[in-house]
C-alpha positions as CSV (number, residue, x, y, z in Angstrom):
1,M,-39.4,-94.0,-71.5
2,T,-37.1,-96.2,-69.4
3,K,-38.0,-96.4,-65.7
4,R,-35.0,-94.2,-64.9
5,E,-36.0,-91.6,-67.5
6,R,-39.5,-91.7,-66.0
7,I,-38.2,-91.2,-62.5
8,E,-35.8,-88.4,-63.4
9,A,-38.7,-86.6,-65.3
10,V,-40.8,-86.6,-62.1
11,L,-37.8,-85.5,-59.9
12,N,-37.4,-82.5,-62.2
13,F,-41.2,-81.7,-62.4
14,E,-41.4,-82.7,-66.0
15,E,-44.1,-84.8,-67.4
16,P,-43.2,-88.5,-67.8
17,D,-45.0,-90.9,-70.1
18,R,-47.1,-92.0,-67.1
19,V,-47.3,-91.6,-63.3
20,P,-44.6,-93.9,-61.9
21,I,-45.2,-96.2,-58.9
22,Y,-43.0,-96.1,-55.9
23,D,-43.4,-98.6,-53.1
24,L,-42.1,-101.4,-50.9
25,L,-43.4,-104.8,-51.9
26,R,-43.7,-107.1,-48.9
27,N,-46.8,-109.0,-49.7
28,D,-46.6,-112.7,-50.4
29,A,-49.7,-112.9,-52.7
30,A,-48.7,-109.9,-54.9
31,I,-45.1,-111.1,-55.1
32,E,-46.3,-114.5,-56.3
33,Y,-48.7,-112.8,-58.8
34,Y,-46.1,-110.7,-60.4
35,S,-43.3,-113.3,-60.4
36,G,-45.5,-116.2,-61.4
37,K,-43.7,-118.3,-58.8
38,C,-44.3,-119.7,-55.3
39,L,-42.6,-117.7,-52.6
40,N,-40.7,-119.3,-49.7
41,I,-37.9,-118.4,-47.4
42,D,-35.2,-119.9,-49.5
43,N,-36.1,-118.2,-52.7
44,G,-37.6,-115.1,-51.1
45,L,-35.1,-112.4,-52.2
46,E,-34.9,-113.8,-55.8
47,I,-38.7,-114.0,-56.2
48,T,-39.3,-110.6,-54.5
49,C,-36.8,-108.9,-56.9
50,E,-38.4,-110.5,-59.9
51,A,-41.8,-109.2,-58.8
52,I,-40.5,-105.7,-58.0
53,G,-39.0,-105.6,-61.5
54,K,-42.4,-106.2,-63.1
55,A,-44.6,-104.2,-60.7
56,L,-42.8,-101.1,-59.6
57,D,-40.9,-98.2,-61.1
58,M,-39.0,-97.3,-58.0
59,T,-38.3,-98.9,-54.6
60,R,-36.0,-99.2,-51.6
61,S,-35.0,-101.5,-48.8
62,I,-35.2,-104.7,-50.9
63,R,-35.4,-108.0,-49.0
64,G,-37.2,-111.2,-48.9
65,P,-39.2,-112.7,-46.0
66,S,-37.1,-114.0,-43.1
67,R,-37.3,-117.0,-40.7
68,E,-38.2,-116.1,-37.2
69,E,-34.9,-115.4,-35.4
70,T,-33.3,-113.6,-32.5
71,M,-30.1,-111.6,-32.9
72,E,-27.8,-109.8,-30.4
73,E,-25.9,-106.6,-31.2
74,D,-24.4,-104.0,-28.9
75,G,-26.3,-105.4,-26.0
76,F,-29.6,-105.3,-27.8
77,I,-31.8,-108.3,-28.6
78,Y,-33.7,-108.1,-31.8
79,E,-36.4,-110.3,-33.1
80,V,-37.3,-110.8,-36.8
81,K,-40.3,-112.6,-38.1
82,R,-41.0,-112.8,-41.8
83,W,-41.3,-109.2,-42.9
84,T,-41.1,-107.4,-39.5
85,G,-38.3,-106.8,-36.9
86,W,-38.3,-105.2,-33.4
87,I,-36.2,-104.6,-30.3
88,R,-37.1,-107.3,-27.7
89,K,-34.6,-106.2,-25.0
90,R,-32.4,-103.3,-24.3
91,P,-29.1,-103.3,-22.4
92,F,-30.4,-100.6,-20.0
93,S,-33.5,-99.9,-18.0
94,N,-33.1,-96.5,-16.4
95,V,-31.6,-93.0,-17.1
96,K,-28.3,-93.7,-15.4
97,E,-27.7,-96.9,-17.4
98,A,-28.8,-95.3,-20.6
99,S,-26.5,-92.3,-20.0
100,A,-23.5,-94.6,-19.6
101,W,-24.4,-96.5,-22.8
102,V,-24.9,-93.3,-24.8
103,E,-21.4,-92.0,-23.7
104,K,-19.9,-95.2,-25.1
105,D,-21.9,-95.0,-28.2
106,I,-20.8,-91.5,-28.9
107,K,-17.1,-92.5,-28.8
108,K,-17.9,-95.5,-31.1
109,K,-19.8,-93.3,-33.6
110,N,-17.1,-90.6,-33.6
111,A,-14.5,-93.2,-34.4
112,W,-16.3,-94.8,-37.3
113,Q,-14.9,-94.1,-40.8
114,P,-16.0,-95.7,-44.1
115,T,-13.3,-98.1,-45.2
116,N,-12.6,-99.1,-48.7
117,E,-14.0,-102.5,-47.9
118,Y,-17.2,-101.0,-46.6
119,I,-17.6,-98.8,-49.8
120,E,-16.9,-101.8,-52.1
121,E,-19.4,-104.0,-50.2
122,F,-22.1,-101.3,-50.4
123,R,-21.6,-100.9,-54.1
124,N,-21.5,-104.6,-54.8
125,N,-24.7,-105.2,-52.9
126,F,-26.4,-102.3,-54.6
127,L,-25.4,-103.6,-58.1
128,Y,-26.4,-107.1,-57.2
129,L,-29.9,-106.0,-56.3
130,Q,-30.1,-103.7,-59.3
131,E,-29.3,-106.6,-61.6
132,K,-32.1,-108.6,-59.9
133,V,-34.8,-106.0,-60.3
134,G,-33.9,-104.9,-63.8
135,D,-34.4,-101.3,-64.6
136,T,-36.6,-100.5,-61.6
137,V,-34.8,-97.6,-59.8
138,I,-33.6,-98.3,-56.3
139,L,-33.2,-95.4,-53.9
140,L,-29.5,-95.1,-53.2
141,T,-29.8,-95.8,-49.5
142,Q,-31.8,-94.8,-46.3
143,S,-30.3,-92.0,-44.2
144,S,-31.4,-90.9,-40.8
145,A,-30.6,-87.3,-39.8
146,G,-29.7,-88.8,-36.4
147,L,-32.8,-88.3,-34.2
148,D,-34.4,-91.7,-35.0
149,L,-31.2,-93.5,-34.2
150,A,-31.3,-91.9,-30.7
151,Y,-34.9,-92.2,-29.6
152,I,-35.6,-95.6,-31.1
153,P,-32.8,-97.5,-29.3
154,L,-33.7,-95.8,-26.0
155,G,-37.4,-95.9,-26.5
156,L,-39.3,-92.6,-26.6
157,E,-40.0,-92.4,-22.9
158,L,-36.4,-93.0,-21.7
159,F,-35.1,-90.7,-24.5
160,V,-37.3,-87.9,-23.1
161,Y,-36.2,-88.5,-19.6
162,L,-32.5,-88.6,-20.6
163,Y,-32.9,-85.4,-22.6
164,A,-34.5,-83.6,-19.6
165,E,-31.7,-84.6,-17.3
166,E,-28.7,-84.5,-19.7
167,P,-29.6,-82.4,-22.8
168,A,-26.0,-81.7,-23.7
169,L,-25.2,-85.4,-23.8
170,V,-28.2,-86.2,-26.0
171,S,-27.3,-83.3,-28.3
172,S,-23.8,-84.6,-28.7
173,W,-25.1,-88.0,-29.4
174,I,-27.5,-86.8,-32.1
175,E,-24.7,-84.8,-33.7
176,S,-22.3,-87.8,-33.7
177,L,-25.0,-89.9,-35.4
178,N,-25.6,-87.2,-38.0
179,L,-21.9,-86.6,-38.8
180,L,-21.3,-90.4,-39.1
181,E,-24.1,-90.6,-41.7
182,I,-22.6,-87.6,-43.6
183,R,-19.2,-89.3,-43.7
184,R,-21.0,-92.4,-45.1
185,V,-22.9,-90.3,-47.7
186,H,-19.7,-88.8,-49.1
187,A,-18.2,-92.3,-49.3
188,I,-21.1,-94.1,-51.1
189,A,-23.0,-91.3,-53.0
190,D,-23.0,-92.0,-56.7
191,Y,-25.5,-90.4,-59.1
192,T,-24.8,-93.1,-61.7
193,L,-26.2,-95.7,-59.2
194,S,-29.4,-93.7,-58.4
195,P,-30.5,-90.0,-58.7
196,V,-32.5,-90.1,-55.4
197,T,-32.2,-91.3,-51.9
198,L,-34.4,-91.6,-48.8
199,V,-33.7,-89.3,-45.8
200,F,-36.0,-90.2,-42.9
201,S,-37.1,-89.5,-39.4
202,D,-40.5,-90.6,-38.0
203,I,-41.3,-87.5,-36.1
204,A,-45.1,-87.3,-36.0
205,F,-48.1,-89.0,-34.5
206,K,-51.5,-89.3,-36.2
207,D,-52.6,-85.8,-35.3
208,K,-49.4,-83.8,-34.5
209,V,-45.6,-83.9,-34.4
210,I,-43.9,-85.7,-31.5
211,F,-41.6,-83.0,-30.2
212,L,-41.9,-79.2,-29.5
213,P,-40.9,-76.6,-32.1
214,K,-37.9,-75.5,-30.1
215,F,-36.6,-79.1,-29.9
216,F,-36.9,-79.5,-33.7
217,K,-35.1,-76.1,-34.2
218,K,-32.2,-77.1,-32.0
219,E,-31.8,-80.8,-32.5
220,F,-33.3,-81.8,-35.8
221,Y,-33.5,-79.2,-38.6
222,P,-29.8,-78.4,-38.6
223,C,-28.9,-82.1,-38.8
224,L,-31.4,-82.7,-41.6
225,K,-30.1,-79.7,-43.5
226,R,-26.5,-80.9,-43.3
227,L,-27.5,-84.3,-44.5
228,V,-29.5,-83.0,-47.4
229,E,-26.6,-80.7,-48.4
230,A,-24.3,-83.6,-48.4
231,Y,-26.4,-85.5,-50.9
232,H,-26.9,-82.4,-53.0
233,E,-23.1,-82.2,-53.4
234,H,-23.4,-85.4,-55.4
235,R,-26.5,-84.3,-57.4
236,I,-28.7,-86.7,-55.5
237,K,-32.2,-85.6,-54.6
238,C,-33.7,-86.3,-51.1
239,L,-37.1,-87.9,-50.5
240,F,-38.0,-87.2,-46.9
241,H,-40.0,-89.8,-45.1
242,S,-42.0,-89.5,-41.9
243,D,-45.3,-91.2,-41.0
244,G,-47.9,-89.1,-39.3
245,N,-49.2,-85.5,-39.7
246,L,-46.5,-83.1,-40.8
247,M,-48.6,-80.2,-41.9
248,E,-47.6,-77.8,-39.1
249,I,-43.9,-78.2,-39.8
250,L,-43.8,-78.6,-43.6
251,P,-42.4,-75.1,-44.2
252,D,-39.6,-75.8,-41.8
253,L,-38.9,-79.1,-43.5
254,I,-38.8,-77.5,-46.9
255,A,-36.4,-74.9,-45.5
256,T,-33.8,-77.7,-44.8
257,G,-33.7,-78.3,-48.6
258,I,-35.5,-81.6,-48.9
259,D,-36.8,-82.3,-52.4
260,G,-39.7,-84.7,-51.9
261,L,-42.2,-85.9,-49.3
262,N,-43.4,-89.4,-48.4
263,P,-45.7,-91.2,-47.5
264,I,-48.4,-88.5,-47.1
265,E,-50.4,-90.5,-44.5
266,V,-54.0,-89.7,-45.3
267,T,-55.5,-91.4,-42.2
268,A,-53.3,-89.1,-40.1
269,G,-54.9,-86.0,-41.7
270,M,-52.5,-85.5,-44.5
271,S,-54.2,-84.5,-47.8
272,L,-52.5,-85.3,-51.0
273,K,-54.5,-82.6,-52.8
274,K,-53.7,-79.9,-50.2
275,V,-50.0,-80.7,-50.0
276,K,-49.8,-80.5,-53.8
277,E,-51.7,-77.2,-53.9
278,L,-49.5,-75.6,-51.2
279,Y,-46.1,-77.1,-51.9
280,G,-46.3,-78.9,-55.2
281,D,-43.8,-76.5,-56.8
282,K,-41.3,-77.2,-54.1
283,L,-41.7,-80.9,-53.3
284,F,-42.2,-84.0,-55.4
285,L,-44.7,-86.3,-53.7
286,A,-44.7,-90.0,-53.2
287,G,-47.4,-92.1,-51.7
288,G,-51.0,-91.1,-50.8
289,I,-52.8,-94.4,-51.0
290,D,-53.8,-95.6,-47.5
291,V,-52.6,-99.0,-46.4
292,S,-54.1,-99.0,-42.9
293,Q,-57.7,-99.1,-43.9
294,L,-58.4,-98.7,-47.7
295,M,-55.9,-101.2,-49.0
296,V,-56.6,-103.8,-46.3
297,Y,-60.4,-103.6,-46.2
298,G,-61.5,-101.7,-49.4
299,T,-63.0,-103.1,-52.5
300,K,-61.2,-103.2,-55.8
301,K,-63.6,-100.5,-57.1
302,E,-62.8,-98.3,-54.1
303,I,-59.1,-98.7,-54.6
304,E,-59.3,-98.0,-58.3
305,E,-61.4,-94.8,-57.7
306,T,-58.9,-93.7,-55.0
307,A,-55.9,-94.2,-57.3
308,I,-57.6,-92.3,-60.1
309,Q,-58.4,-89.5,-57.7
310,A,-54.8,-89.4,-56.5
311,I,-53.6,-89.0,-60.1
312,K,-56.1,-86.2,-60.6
313,D,-55.0,-84.5,-57.3
314,A,-51.3,-84.7,-57.7
315,G,-50.4,-85.9,-61.2
316,H,-50.9,-82.7,-63.1
317,G,-47.6,-80.9,-63.6
318,S,-45.9,-84.1,-62.6
319,G,-43.8,-84.3,-59.4
320,F,-45.8,-87.3,-58.3
321,F,-45.1,-91.0,-57.5
322,L,-48.2,-93.0,-56.7
323,G,-47.8,-95.5,-53.9
324,S,-48.9,-96.6,-50.5
325,T,-48.6,-94.8,-47.2
326,T,-45.5,-96.7,-46.2
327,E,-45.4,-100.3,-47.7
328,L,-47.5,-103.0,-49.4
329,H,-47.6,-105.2,-46.3
330,N,-48.8,-108.8,-45.9
331,A,-52.2,-108.0,-44.4
332,I,-53.4,-106.5,-47.7
333,P,-55.3,-108.8,-50.1
334,G,-53.0,-109.4,-53.1
335,E,-55.7,-108.5,-55.5
336,N,-56.0,-105.0,-54.0
337,I,-52.3,-104.4,-54.6
338,V,-52.6,-105.5,-58.2
339,T,-55.6,-103.2,-58.6
340,M,-53.6,-100.2,-57.3
341,I,-50.7,-100.9,-59.6
342,E,-52.6,-101.7,-62.7
343,T,-55.0,-98.8,-62.3
344,T,-52.0,-96.5,-62.2
345,K,-50.4,-98.0,-65.3
346,K,-53.8,-97.7,-67.1
347,Y,-55.0,-94.2,-66.1
348,G,-51.7,-92.5,-65.3
349,K,-50.5,-92.0,-68.8
350,Y,-49.6,-88.5,-69.9
351,P,-51.2,-86.3,-71.1
352,L,-53.7,-87.1,-68.3
353,N,-57.2,-87.3,-69.6
354,L,-59.2,-88.0,-66.5
């Protein structure tokens, strides 16, 4: 099978030739192992793509390591260091200032339309990366339903205060963010580029979801449903991503029409086996190998055993991509990443005989 054939088989709950590997490769040692070359800032993207092409069946958000830098955009100051970026300073510090900024942002988002230049640039960038990673499938893009793009810029605490004081304003903002993304989807969606995309919203802590059920019902599920439906119009399936424990809301998420679930964070109480048993006929699954403890501190034997168990728990009947519970980050020993990947290639062949 080609990698695309392997991926499409899993998306359709058919048995591939082996369990495919989906992940984000952001680990210097593993990149150097699979590329056979020394990684540096200047060749970072090229070498990372070469390693991805040899190691993974499917990936997203491809980039190389960055120099430490500071950027300004829309009044925000962002800092980026190697593989990680964060907001260093916001252009507001209280509810009143945040409210004024949100009002301006709503107008900006409502006015945005995808131009021909934007569409061409998106397609050219995608095809450039696809050429670099070979036949590894790249998820089409990353799409927020809107909620993340509201609470992350404000910060969770200020977002909650603003919603308490001006719920209609925040609702309008989330909707404007959602409708902008749907306009973007209809402009860029192309099944020939990729049969699957990522829709995301980090909405859970380690033990429970962040917001109350009534908030999700009003502000989140309708937006997610619209976004998923937009992709489905183009035959593209939606892998939903959120860290944390989602068990209490999985039926509601499934009702929005999502096709898959990632990353199944086991240290947050998610069980790959249980999710497969309960929802394996409705969702394809991606992830399940812990990167907060196991991959960082575990032995190669422990990682091999865990990967084999994951294949046993979720591989039968297909609908399963083995991978980490978010990304293969730089704190993981490179040999542990190689162990996870090569174990999957060795023991994940169909028909499974484990």
